[in-house]
KOLPAPA-254715 format. One record per residue: residue in one letter; x, y, z of N, C-alpha, C in turn. Coordinates in nm, 2 decimals. Layout:
BEGIN
r=A&n_X=X&n_Y=Y&n_Z=Z&ca_X=X&ca_Y=Y&ca_Z=Z&c_X=X&c_Y=Y&c_Z=Z
...
//
This chain:
BEGIN
r=M&n_X=13.29&n_Y=-3.76&n_Z=2.78&ca_X=13.19&ca_Y=-3.70&ca_Z=2.78&c_X=13.14&c_Y=-3.58&c_Z=2.89
r=T&n_X=13.14&n_Y=-3.48&n_Z=2.91&ca_X=13.09&ca_Y=-3.36&ca_Z=2.99&c_X=13.01&c_Y=-3.31&c_Z=2.99
r=I&n_X=12.93&n_Y=-3.28&n_Z=3.14&ca_X=12.78&ca_Y=-3.27&ca_Z=3.16&c_X=12.81&c_Y=-3.14&c_Z=3.27
r=T&n_X=12.77&n_Y=-3.05&n_Z=3.18&ca_X=12.75&ca_Y=-2.86&ca_Z=3.26&c_X=12.66&c_Y=-2.84&c_Z=3.33
r=A&n_X=12.59&n_Y=-2.81&n_Z=3.46&ca_X=12.54&ca_Y=-2.76&ca_Z=3.50&c_X=12.45&c_Y=-2.61&c_Z=3.45
r=P&n_X=12.32&n_Y=-2.58&n_Z=3.47&ca_X=12.26&ca_Y=-2.49&ca_Z=3.39&c_X=12.30&c_Y=-2.36&c_Z=3.49
r=A&n_X=12.30&n_Y=-2.23&n_Z=3.40&ca_X=12.41&ca_Y=-2.15&ca_Z=3.49&c_X=12.26&c_Y=-2.03&c_Z=3.55
r=T&n_X=12.16&n_Y=-2.08&n_Z=3.49&ca_X=12.06&ca_Y=-1.94&ca_Z=3.54&c_X=11.93&c_Y=-2.04&c_Z=3.54
r=M&n_X=11.84&n_Y=-1.97&n_Z=3.66&ca_X=11.69&ca_Y=-2.06&ca_Z=3.66&c_X=11.63&c_Y=-1.95&c_Z=3.71
r=L&n_X=11.50&n_Y=-1.94&n_Z=3.62&ca_X=11.41&ca_Y=-1.86&ca_Z=3.62&c_X=11.29&c_Y=-1.92&c_Z=3.74
r=H&n_X=11.23&n_Y=-1.83&n_Z=3.81&ca_X=11.12&ca_Y=-1.92&ca_Z=3.87&c_X=10.98&c_Y=-1.82&c_Z=3.85
r=L&n_X=10.89&n_Y=-1.88&n_Z=3.78&ca_X=10.77&ca_Y=-1.78&ca_Z=3.76&c_X=10.63&c_Y=-1.86&c_Z=3.84
r=E&n_X=10.56&n_Y=-1.77&n_Z=3.87&ca_X=10.44&ca_Y=-1.78&ca_Z=3.96&c_X=10.30&c_Y=-1.76&c_Z=3.91
r=S&n_X=10.23&n_Y=-1.83&n_Z=3.86&ca_X=10.12&ca_Y=-1.75&ca_Z=3.78&c_X=9.95&c_Y=-1.84&c_Z=3.82
r=D&n_X=9.89&n_Y=-1.74&n_Z=3.81&ca_X=9.73&ca_Y=-1.78&ca_Z=3.84&c_X=9.69&c_Y=-1.92&c_Z=3.79
r=L&n_X=9.58&n_Y=-1.96&n_Z=3.79&ca_X=9.55&ca_Y=-2.10&ca_Z=3.80&c_X=9.50&c_Y=-2.12&c_Z=3.67
r=D&n_X=9.58&n_Y=-2.12&n_Z=3.55&ca_X=9.53&ca_Y=-2.06&ca_Z=3.40&c_X=9.64&c_Y=-2.10&c_Z=3.31
r=A&n_X=9.53&n_Y=-2.24&n_Z=3.25&ca_X=9.59&ca_Y=-2.32&ca_Z=3.16&c_X=9.70&c_Y=-2.26&c_Z=3.03
r=G&n_X=9.62&n_Y=-2.14&n_Z=2.99&ca_X=9.69&ca_Y=-2.03&ca_Z=2.92&c_X=9.80&c_Y=-2.03&c_Z=2.95
r=V&n_X=9.85&n_Y=-1.99&n_Z=3.05&ca_X=9.93&ca_Y=-1.90&ca_Z=3.10&c_X=10.10&c_Y=-1.97&c_Z=3.05
r=A&n_X=10.10&n_Y=-2.14&n_Z=3.04&ca_X=10.22&ca_Y=-2.19&ca_Z=3.00&c_X=10.21&c_Y=-2.19&c_Z=2.84
r=A&n_X=10.11&n_Y=-2.20&n_Z=2.77&ca_X=10.13&ca_Y=-2.13&ca_Z=2.61&c_X=10.16&c_Y=-2.03&c_Z=2.60
r=R&n_X=10.12&n_Y=-1.90&n_Z=2.66&ca_X=10.16&ca_Y=-1.79&ca_Z=2.65&c_X=10.33&c_Y=-1.76&c_Z=2.70
r=L&n_X=10.39&n_Y=-1.86&n_Z=2.80&ca_X=10.52&ca_Y=-1.86&ca_Z=2.81&c_X=10.60&c_Y=-1.91&c_Z=2.75
r=L&n_X=10.54&n_Y=-2.03&n_Z=2.66&ca_X=10.61&ca_Y=-2.12&ca_Z=2.59&c_X=10.62&c_Y=-2.01&c_Z=2.44
r=D&n_X=10.49&n_Y=-1.95&n_Z=2.42&ca_X=10.50&ca_Y=-1.87&ca_Z=2.30&c_X=10.59&c_Y=-1.79&c_Z=2.32
r=L&n_X=10.60&n_Y=-1.71&n_Z=2.37&ca_X=10.73&ca_Y=-1.54&ca_Z=2.41&c_X=10.86&c_Y=-1.62&c_Z=2.41
r=L&n_X=10.89&n_Y=-1.70&n_Z=2.49&ca_X=10.99&ca_Y=-1.78&ca_Z=2.51&c_X=11.08&c_Y=-1.82&c_Z=2.36
r=T&n_X=10.96&n_Y=-1.87&n_Z=2.27&ca_X=11.05&ca_Y=-1.95&ca_Z=2.16&c_X=11.01&c_Y=-1.80&c_Z=2.05
r=V&n_X=10.96&n_Y=-1.69&n_Z=2.06&ca_X=11.01&ca_Y=-1.57&ca_Z=1.96&c_X=11.13&c_Y=-1.53&c_Z=2.02
r=Q&n_X=11.13&n_Y=-1.53&n_Z=2.11&ca_X=11.27&ca_Y=-1.42&ca_Z=2.19&c_X=11.39&c_Y=-1.54&c_Z=2.12
r=R&n_X=11.41&n_Y=-1.67&n_Z=2.15&ca_X=11.43&ca_Y=-1.75&ca_Z=2.12&c_X=11.57&c_Y=-1.79&c_Z=2.22
r=R&n_X=11.48&n_Y=-1.78&n_Z=2.36&ca_X=11.51&ca_Y=-1.81&ca_Z=2.49&c_X=11.47&c_Y=-1.92&c_Z=2.52
r=L&n_X=11.50&n_Y=-2.08&n_Z=2.48&ca_X=11.43&ca_Y=-2.20&ca_Z=2.54&c_X=11.49&c_Y=-2.23&c_Z=2.62
r=P&n_X=11.44&n_Y=-2.29&n_Z=2.73&ca_X=11.52&ca_Y=-2.35&ca_Z=2.82&c_X=11.57&c_Y=-2.49&c_Z=2.84
r=E&n_X=11.69&n_Y=-2.54&n_Z=2.90&ca_X=11.67&ca_Y=-2.69&ca_Z=2.88&c_X=11.61&c_Y=-2.74&c_Z=3.00
r=R&n_X=11.57&n_Y=-2.70&n_Z=3.07&ca_X=11.49&ca_Y=-2.76&ca_Z=3.14&c_X=11.40&c_Y=-2.69&c_Z=3.18
r=L&n_X=11.26&n_Y=-2.75&n_Z=3.18&ca_X=11.13&ca_Y=-2.68&ca_Z=3.23&c_X=11.02&c_Y=-2.73&c_Z=3.32
r=T&n_X=11.02&n_Y=-2.72&n_Z=3.44&ca_X=10.92&ca_Y=-2.77&ca_Z=3.53&c_X=10.78&c_Y=-2.71&c_Z=3.56
r=I&n_X=10.73&n_Y=-2.77&n_Z=3.54&ca_X=10.58&ca_Y=-2.70&ca_Z=3.54&c_X=10.50&c_Y=-2.76&c_Z=3.69
r=D&n_X=10.45&n_Y=-2.72&n_Z=3.83&ca_X=10.40&ca_Y=-2.78&ca_Z=3.91&c_X=10.27&c_Y=-2.71&c_Z=3.91
r=W&n_X=10.18&n_Y=-2.77&n_Z=3.92&ca_X=10.05&ca_Y=-2.74&ca_Z=3.96&c_X=9.99&c_Y=-2.74&c_Z=4.09
r=Q&n_X=9.98&n_Y=-2.64&n_Z=4.15&ca_X=9.91&ca_Y=-2.62&ca_Z=4.30&c_X=9.78&c_Y=-2.55&c_Z=4.31
r=A&n_X=9.69&n_Y=-2.58&n_Z=4.43&ca_X=9.57&ca_Y=-2.53&ca_Z=4.44&c_X=9.58&c_Y=-2.40&c_Z=4.43
r=H&n_X=9.66&n_Y=-2.31&n_Z=4.44&ca_X=9.66&ca_Y=-2.17&ca_Z=4.42&c_X=9.72&c_Y=-2.10&c_Z=4.33
r=G&n_X=9.79&n_Y=-2.19&n_Z=4.23&ca_X=9.85&ca_Y=-2.11&ca_Z=4.11&c_X=9.91&c_Y=-2.24&c_Z=4.04
r=I&n_X=9.99&n_Y=-2.19&n_Z=3.94&ca_X=10.09&ca_Y=-2.25&ca_Z=3.88&c_X=10.26&c_Y=-2.23&c_Z=3.89
r=R&n_X=10.37&n_Y=-2.30&n_Z=3.93&ca_X=10.48&ca_Y=-2.24&ca_Z=3.94&c_X=10.55&c_Y=-2.33&c_Z=3.82
r=F&n_X=10.66&n_Y=-2.24&n_Z=3.78&ca_X=10.73&ca_Y=-2.27&ca_Z=3.68&c_X=10.88&c_Y=-2.24&c_Z=3.68
r=A&n_X=10.97&n_Y=-2.39&n_Z=3.68&ca_X=11.06&ca_Y=-2.32&ca_Z=3.69&c_X=11.20&c_Y=-2.39&c_Z=3.59
r=L&n_X=11.26&n_Y=-2.30&n_Z=3.52&ca_X=11.35&ca_Y=-2.29&ca_Z=3.41&c_X=11.50&c_Y=-2.25&c_Z=3.38
r=D&n_X=11.58&n_Y=-2.36&n_Z=3.38&ca_X=11.70&ca_Y=-2.38&ca_Z=3.40&c_X=11.77&c_Y=-2.33&c_Z=3.25
r=F&n_X=11.81&n_Y=-2.23&n_Z=3.26&ca_X=11.91&ca_Y=-2.19&ca_Z=3.13&c_X=12.03&c_Y=-2.24&c_Z=3.11
r=G&n_X=12.13&n_Y=-2.25&n_Z=3.06&ca_X=12.26&ca_Y=-2.26&ca_Z=2.96&c_X=12.33&c_Y=-2.14&c_Z=3.03
r=A&n_X=12.45&n_Y=-2.18&n_Z=3.02&ca_X=12.54&ca_Y=-2.05&ca_Z=3.07&c_X=12.54&c_Y=-1.93&c_Z=2.95
r=D&n_X=12.51&n_Y=-1.98&n_Z=2.85&ca_X=12.53&ca_Y=-1.90&ca_Z=2.71&c_X=12.41&c_Y=-1.79&c_Z=2.69
r=A&n_X=12.29&n_Y=-1.80&n_Z=2.80&ca_X=12.16&ca_Y=-1.77&ca_Z=2.80&c_X=12.23&c_Y=-1.63&c_Z=2.82
r=D&n_X=12.11&n_Y=-1.56&n_Z=2.73&ca_X=12.10&ca_Y=-1.39&ca_Z=2.77&c_X=11.97&c_Y=-1.35&c_Z=2.78
r=L&n_X=11.95&n_Y=-1.37&n_Z=2.93&ca_X=11.83&ca_Y=-1.38&ca_Z=2.99&c_X=11.83&c_Y=-1.19&c_Z=3.03
r=S&n_X=11.82&n_Y=-1.10&n_Z=2.90&ca_X=11.80&ca_Y=-0.96&ca_Z=2.93&c_X=11.67&c_Y=-0.88&c_Z=3.04
r=A&n_X=11.69&n_Y=-0.81&n_Z=3.09&ca_X=11.57&ca_Y=-0.71&ca_Z=3.16&c_X=11.46&c_Y=-0.69&c_Z=3.05
r=N&n_X=11.49&n_Y=-0.71&n_Z=2.91&ca_X=11.37&ca_Y=-0.70&ca_Z=2.91&c_X=11.30&c_Y=-0.81&c_Z=2.87
r=L&n_X=11.37&n_Y=-0.90&n_Z=2.88&ca_X=11.28&ca_Y=-1.02&ca_Z=2.88&c_X=11.20&c_Y=-1.08&c_Z=2.97
r=L&n_X=11.28&n_Y=-1.06&n_Z=3.09&ca_X=11.20&ca_Y=-1.04&ca_Z=3.25&c_X=11.09&c_Y=-0.97&c_Z=3.22
r=A&n_X=11.09&n_Y=-0.81&n_Z=3.17&ca_X=10.98&ca_Y=-0.75&ca_Z=3.15&c_X=10.83&c_Y=-0.78&c_Z=3.09
r=R&n_X=10.88&n_Y=-0.82&n_Z=3.02&ca_X=10.78&ca_Y=-0.93&ca_Z=2.91&c_X=10.75&c_Y=-1.04&c_Z=2.98
r=L&n_X=10.77&n_Y=-1.12&n_Z=3.07&ca_X=10.74&ca_Y=-1.22&ca_Z=3.12&c_X=10.67&c_Y=-1.14&c_Z=3.22
r=R&n_X=10.69&n_Y=-1.08&n_Z=3.27&ca_X=10.59&ca_Y=-1.02&ca_Z=3.40&c_X=10.48&c_Y=-0.92&c_Z=3.34
r=Q&n_X=10.47&n_Y=-0.90&n_Z=3.21&ca_X=10.35&ca_Y=-0.86&ca_Z=3.17&c_X=10.28&c_Y=-0.94&c_Z=3.10
r=L&n_X=10.31&n_Y=-1.08&n_Z=3.08&ca_X=10.21&ca_Y=-1.20&ca_Z=3.05&c_X=10.10&c_Y=-1.19&c_Z=3.10
r=P&n_X=9.95&n_Y=-1.20&n_Z=3.09&ca_X=9.84&ca_Y=-1.21&ca_Z=3.13&c_X=9.83&c_Y=-1.33&c_Z=3.25
r=G&n_X=9.79&n_Y=-1.32&n_Z=3.36&ca_X=9.80&ca_Y=-1.40&ca_Z=3.46&c_X=9.92&c_Y=-1.47&c_Z=3.54
r=M&n_X=10.04&n_Y=-1.38&n_Z=3.47&ca_X=10.11&ca_Y=-1.38&ca_Z=3.59&c_X=10.19&c_Y=-1.33&c_Z=3.67
r=R&n_X=10.23&n_Y=-1.38&n_Z=3.80&ca_X=10.24&ca_Y=-1.28&ca_Z=3.95&c_X=10.37&c_Y=-1.27&c_Z=4.01
r=A&n_X=10.44&n_Y=-1.37&n_Z=3.96&ca_X=10.61&ca_Y=-1.33&ca_Z=4.02&c_X=10.66&c_Y=-1.36&c_Z=3.92
r=V&n_X=10.80&n_Y=-1.31&n_Z=3.89&ca_X=10.93&ca_Y=-1.35&ca_Z=3.82&c_X=11.07&c_Y=-1.32&c_Z=3.87
r=S&n_X=11.10&n_Y=-1.45&n_Z=3.92&ca_X=11.22&ca_Y=-1.39&ca_Z=3.98&c_X=11.38&c_Y=-1.49&c_Z=3.91
r=M&n_X=11.47&n_Y=-1.44&n_Z=3.92&ca_X=11.59&ca_Y=-1.54&ca_Z=3.86&c_X=11.72&c_Y=-1.54&c_Z=3.96
r=A&n_X=11.73&n_Y=-1.64&n_Z=3.97&ca_X=11.87&ca_Y=-1.70&ca_Z=4.05&c_X=11.97&c_Y=-1.76&c_Z=3.99
r=P&n_X=12.12&n_Y=-1.75&n_Z=4.03&ca_X=12.19&ca_Y=-1.82&ca_Z=3.92&c_X=12.21&c_Y=-1.95&c_Z=4.02
r=R&n_X=12.23&n_Y=-2.02&n_Z=3.95&ca_X=12.26&ca_Y=-2.15&ca_Z=3.99&c_X=12.40&c_Y=-2.20&c_Z=4.06
r=P&n_X=12.38&n_Y=-2.26&n_Z=4.16&ca_X=12.56&ca_Y=-2.26&ca_Z=4.20&c_X=12.62&c_Y=-2.36&c_Z=4.16
//
C-alpha cells in the first residue's frame, strides 16, 4: 500500500458566519474540486479553513477568484505541500 501526501494546500479565512462553510462546500462541489482533507478551525475573530488537495487537483485561477468572491471570505492563499 502506497500513501501519497497531498500536493497543494489552500488556506482560507472568513468572517464568523456559519454560512461561509456551506457556501464554500457548495462552490467546491459544483466545481468538482473536493479536497482530500478539510479542517475547520473556529476562532474568536473568524473561521480558518485548511484544504488539502491531491497531486492531480486542478486549482485554477478562476476557482481561486470565485473563492475570494464568496460572501464573508477574507483571505484565500495557496501553498504547495512539502
